[in-house]
C-alpha positions in Angstrom: -62.0 -3.9 -37.4 -58.3 -3.6 -38.7 -56.1 -7.1 -38.1 -53.2 -4.6 -37.6 -52.7 -5.0 -33.6 -51.1 -1.5 -33.6 -54.4 0.3 -34.5 -56.6 1.3 -31.8 -60.3 -0.7 -31.6 -62.8 2.0 -32.4 -65.4 -0.2 -30.1 -63.2 0.9 -27.1 -63.5 4.5 -27.7 -60.0 4.8 -28.4 -59.1 4.3 -25.0 -57.0 0.9 -25.6 -53.2 1.9 -25.6 -51.4 1.1 -28.9 -49.0 -2.1 -28.7 -45.8 -1.6 -30.8 -44.8 -5.2 -31.3 -41.6 -4.3 -33.4 -40.2 -2.2 -30.3 -37.1 -3.9 -29.0 -37.0 -4.3 -25.0 -34.9 -1.9 -22.9 -31.7 -3.5 -21.1 -30.3 -1.8 -18.7 -26.5 -2.6 -17.9 -24.4 -1.9 -14.7 -22.6 0.8 -16.5 -25.7 2.8 -16.8 -26.0 3.5 -13.5 -22.4 5.0 -13.3 -21.9 8.9 -12.8 -21.2 10.7 -16.2 -20.6 14.3 -14.7 -17.1 15.3 -12.6 -19.0 16.1 -9.6 -20.8 12.8 -9.8 -17.7 10.9 -10.2 -16.0 12.8 -7.2 -18.9 11.7 -4.9 -18.6 8.1 -5.9 -14.9 8.3 -5.2 -15.8 10.0 -1.7 -18.2 7.3 -0.8 -16.0 4.5 -2.0 -13.1 5.9 -0.1 -15.1 6.6 3.4 -16.2 2.7 3.0 -12.5 1.5 3.3 -11.7 4.2 6.0 -9.3 6.7 4.2 -11.6 9.3 4.7 -11.8 8.8 8.5 -8.2 8.3 9.1 -7.3 11.3 6.5 -9.2 13.5 9.0 -7.5 11.8 12.0 -4.1 12.6 10.2 -5.3 16.7 9.4 -6.1 16.8 13.1 -2.3 15.7 14.3 -1.1 17.9 11.6 -2.6 20.9 12.6 -1.7 19.9 16.3 1.8 20.1 15.4 1.7 23.3 13.3 0.3 24.8 16.5 3.1 23.9 18.5 5.6 24.9 15.8 4.0 28.4 15.9 4.0 28.4 19.5 7.8 27.7 19.5 9.5 26.8 16.5 13.3 27.0 18.0 15.3 24.1 16.8 16.7 23.4 20.2 13.9 24.3 23.0 10.9 24.5 20.6 9.2 22.3 18.0 10.6 23.1 14.4 7.7 20.9 12.7 7.4 23.1 9.5 11.4 23.8 8.9 13.1 23.0 6.2 15.9 20.3 7.7 12.9 18.6 9.2 10.9 18.2 6.4 13.3 17.6 3.7 15.8 15.6 6.2 13.0 13.3 7.7 9.7 13.4 6.9 10.0 13.0 3.3 12.5 10.5 3.3 11.3 8.4 6.2 7.3 8.9 5.0 8.2 7.7 1.5 9.8 4.5 2.0 7.0 3.1 4.7 4.5 4.0 2.3 6.0 2.0 -0.4 6.3 -0.7 2.1 2.8 -0.2 3.5 1.3 -0.7 -0.2 3.0 -3.7 -0.8 2.0 -5.4 2.6 -1.5 -3.7 1.8 -2.0 -5.3 -1.5 -1.2 -8.7 -0.1 -3.5 -8.0 2.9 -6.3 -7.3 0.3 -5.7 -10.5 -1.2 -6.1 -12.1 2.2 -2.5 -13.1 2.9 0.4 -11.9 4.7 4.2 -11.6 4.3 5.9 -11.2 8.1 9.7 -11.8 6.2 9.0 -8.3 4.7 12.0 -6.9 6.8 14.4 -9.8 6.0 13.6 -9.6 2.2 14.5 -6.1 2.7 17.7 -6.6 4.1 18.5 -9.4 1.6 17.6 -7.5 -1.4 19.6 -4.3 0.0 22.6 -6.3 0.4 22.3 -7.1 -2.9 22.1 -4.0 -4.3 25.2 -2.8 -2.8 27.3 -6.1 -3.9 26.0 -5.3 -7.5 27.0 -1.8 -7.5 30.3 -2.7 -5.9 31.1 -5.2 -8.6 31.1 -2.1 -11.1 27.6 -2.5 -12.3 25.4 0.6 -13.1 23.0 1.5 -10.2 19.9 0.7 -12.6 21.2 -2.9 -13.0 21.6 -3.0 -9.1 18.1 -1.5 -8.8 16.7 -4.1 -11.1 18.8 -7.0 -9.1 17.3 -5.6 -5.8 14.0 -6.1 -7.2 14.2 -9.3 -8.9 15.9 -10.9 -5.9 13.1 -9.6 -3.1 10.5 -10.5 -6.0 11.9 -14.2 -6.1 11.9 -14.1 -2.1 8.3 -13.3 -2.3 7.3 -15.5 -5.0 9.2 -18.3 -3.0 7.0 -17.6 -0.2 3.9 -17.6 -2.1 4.3 -20.6 -3.7 4.7 -22.5 -0.2 1.6 -20.8 0.9 -0.2 -21.7 -2.2 0.9 -25.3 -2.5 1.1 -26.4 1.3 -2.1 -24.5 2.2 -0.3 -23.1 5.5 -1.6 -20.0 6.8 0.7 -17.6 5.1 1.1 -15.9 9.0 2.8 -19.4 10.0 4.9 -20.1 6.6 6.5 -16.6 6.3 7.5 -16.6 9.9 9.5 -19.6 9.1 10.6 -18.1 6.0 11.6 -14.8 8.0 14.2 -16.5 10.1 15.2 -18.4 7.0 16.1 -15.2 4.6 17.6 -13.4 7.8 20.2 -16.5 7.6 20.6 -16.1 4.0 21.4 -12.7 4.5 24.2 -13.5 7.1 25.1 -16.0 5.0 25.5 -13.8 1.7 27.4 -11.0 3.4 28.6 -12.1 6.8 27.8 -10.3 10.2 29.5 -7.0 9.0 27.5 -4.3 7.4 27.5 -4.2 3.6 29.1 -0.6 2.6 28.7 1.0 -0.9 32.3 1.9 -2.1 31.7 4.9 -4.1 28.2 6.2 -4.5 27.1 7.5 -8.1 26.2 10.8 -7.7 23.3 10.0 -10.4 22.4 7.4 -8.5 22.0 9.5 -5.5 20.4 12.3 -7.0 17.9 10.3 -8.8 16.9 8.1 -6.1 17.5 10.3 -2.6 18.5 13.7 -4.0 17.7 16.9 -2.0 15.4 19.3 -3.8 15.2 21.7 -0.9 12.1 21.0 1.1 11.7 17.6 -0.4 13.7 14.5 -1.5 13.4 12.4 -4.4 12.1 9.4 -2.4 8.7 11.8 -2.3 8.7 11.5 -6.3 9.2 7.9 -5.8 6.4 7.6 -3.5 3.9 9.7 -5.9 4.7 7.1 -8.8 4.5 4.0 -7.0 1.2 5.3 -5.5 -0.1 6.4 -8.5 0.4 3.5 -10.5 -0.6 1.1 -7.6 -4.0 3.0 -7.2 -4.7 2.6 -11.0 -3.8 -0.9 -10.7 -5.7 -1.9 -7.8 -8.7 0.4 -8.3 -8.9 0.6 -12.4 -8.2 -2.6 -13.3 -9.3 -6.2 -13.6 -6.5 -7.3 -11.7 -7.3 -5.2 -9.0 -10.8 -6.5 -8.9 -9.2 -10.2 -9.1 -7.5 -9.5 -5.9 -10.4 -7.9 -4.1 -12.6 -11.0 -5.2 -10.1 -13.3 -3.9 -9.4 -11.7 -0.2 -13.3 -11.1 0.1 -14.6 -14.5 -0.8 -11.8 -17.0 -2.8 -14.8 -19.4 -3.3 -16.9 -17.2 -4.8 -14.0 -15.7 -7.0 -13.2 -19.2 -8.1 -16.9 -20.0 -9.3 -16.5 -16.9 -11.6 -13.5 -18.1 -13.1 -11.0 -16.1 -11.3 -7.9 -18.2 -10.2 -7.4 -17.5 -6.7 -3.8 -19.1 -6.4 -2.7 -16.8 -9.4 -3.9 -13.8 -7.9 -2.6 -14.5 -4.3 1.2 -15.5 -6.1 0.6 -12.3 -8.4 0.2 -10.2 -5.0 3.3 -11.6 -3.5 5.2 -10.7 -6.4 3.9 -7.2 -6.3 4.9 -6.9 -2.4 8.2 -8.4 -3.6 8.8 -5.7 -6.1 8.0 -2.8 -4.0 10.5 -4.3 -0.7 13.2 -4.1 -3.4 12.4 -0.6 -4.3 12.1 0.4 -0.4 15.3 -1.7 0.1 17.1 0.1 -2.8 16.0 3.8 -1.6 17.1 2.7 2.0 20.8 1.4 1.0 21.2 4.7 -1.1 20.3 7.0 1.5 22.4 5.3 4.4 24.9 3.6 2.0 25.1 0.6 4.1 22.9 -2.4 5.1 23.2 -4.4 8.2 21.9 -8.3 8.0 19.1 -8.9 9.9 18.3 -5.3 11.4 15.2 -4.8 9.5 12.9 -7.0 11.0 10.9 -4.4 12.7 9.7 -2.6 9.4 7.4 -5.6 8.8 5.0 -4.8 11.5 5.5 -1.1 11.1 4.6 -1.7 7.6 1.7 -3.7 8.2 0.6 -1.4 11.0 0.4 1.4 8.2 -1.9 -0.7 6.2 -4.2 -1.7 8.7 -4.3 1.9 10.0 -5.2 3.1 6.5 -8.1 0.9 6.6 -6.8 -2.7 5.4 -8.8 -5.3 6.6 -7.2 -8.5 8.3 -9.2 -10.7 6.8 -8.8 -9.4 3.4 -11.0 -8.0 0.5 -10.9 -4.4 1.8 -8.7 -1.4 1.4 -7.3 1.6 -0.6 -4.0 2.8 -1.6 -4.6 6.4 -0.7 -5.5 4.8 3.2 -2.1 2.8 2.8 0.0 6.2 2.4 -1.9 8.0 5.0 -1.5 5.4 7.2 2.1 5.5 6.6 2.5 9.4 6.9 0.5 9.2 10.3 2.9 6.8 11.7 6.2 8.7 10.8 4.8 12.0 11.4 3.8 10.7 15.4 7.2 9.7 15.6 8.7 12.5 14.1 6.3 14.5 17.0 7.7 12.1 19.9 11.4 13.0 18.8 10.9 16.7 18.5 9.0 16.8 21.8 11.9 14.8 23.2 9.8 11.7 24.6 11.0 8.3 25.3 11.6 6.1 22.1 9.1 3.6 23.7 6.3 5.8 23.5 6.0 5.2 19.5 5.9 1.2 20.5 2.9 1.9 23.0 1.3 4.3 20.3 1.8 1.7 17.5 0.2 -1.1 19.5 -2.7 1.0 20.8 -3.2 2.1 17.2 -3.3 -1.2 15.7 -5.8 -2.7 18.0 -8.1 0.3 17.9 -7.9 0.3 13.8 -8.5 -3.3 13.6 -11.4 -2.9 15.9 -12.9 0.0 13.7 -12.4 -2.1 10.8 -14.0 -5.1 12.2 -17.1 -3.0 13.4 -17.5 -1.6 9.7 -17.1 -4.8 8.3 -20.4 -6.0 10.8 -22.1 -3.0 9.3 -21.7 -3.8 6.0 -23.0 -7.3 6.2 
């Protein structure tokens, strides 16, 4: 009998399996289970979105749009009908209102995924909008004014975040107090009268809010911000850290993620997007009245919640945030064209937030 273990023992009738001692063990990696085909990747993305509510809210939004299109086809008269798909409505209303709210919703949503809130977003928007106007009025380039507005709102957000991180006060309470502080700061900076852009630069107007026929430049800004935010949140390690921190901060810390640093990063991102939204707003209106933008905070949070963001953190998608903003502004536009009383939108928002939060909680319970 041979001493070589790789040979077959003839006394066993040649039925014993051959053992190859020099074969290396096969190690499976997580990447091995990832789809490699385009169809497989699309299927995985669909299930990923569905688990976070983006597909469901997208379906609801599609039904609303189809209903509005039906009303438009029935009577498109600008005065007595429902002019939903007309050029003035699409360019003058929808492609201006939806992008700004979507940018704010992305900022609020990223912070919510990290497990935090900022109720001073509206006050920060007013403050940074005034900074933009005052910078332009001093003769500086509109690009410098845009950077100044973004930096000012980022500083505000980082101050809020530092208070939350250092004191361990719930962000809901801390930013509630800072909301009043930053409103007062805006009044101190500008006074009670509105700030007005003296001489709008034509290039500034064209780049930021230019009219391109059926849409405005704000729509292009939203697409750029949405793509960058999608890559950051869903395709980068920093996005994974945000989800991990919001989902379970203790577990994230156990795998060498620094939750406090992630929270501050999320506050800074939110601040930058608030500054951009403020700049787009003041360029379109050429004015900013201090302490009049507070309602945008709740509407932005509502858009994020409607889009599938969890109130407890760790859940949400950029696509869902954008769809949530589009749904709210489209319904608001429908109420206006239908000549419904203004409080109808408030009723709709209140009911929608409660329903969306309940659905999110139900889906989280099923996931557990």
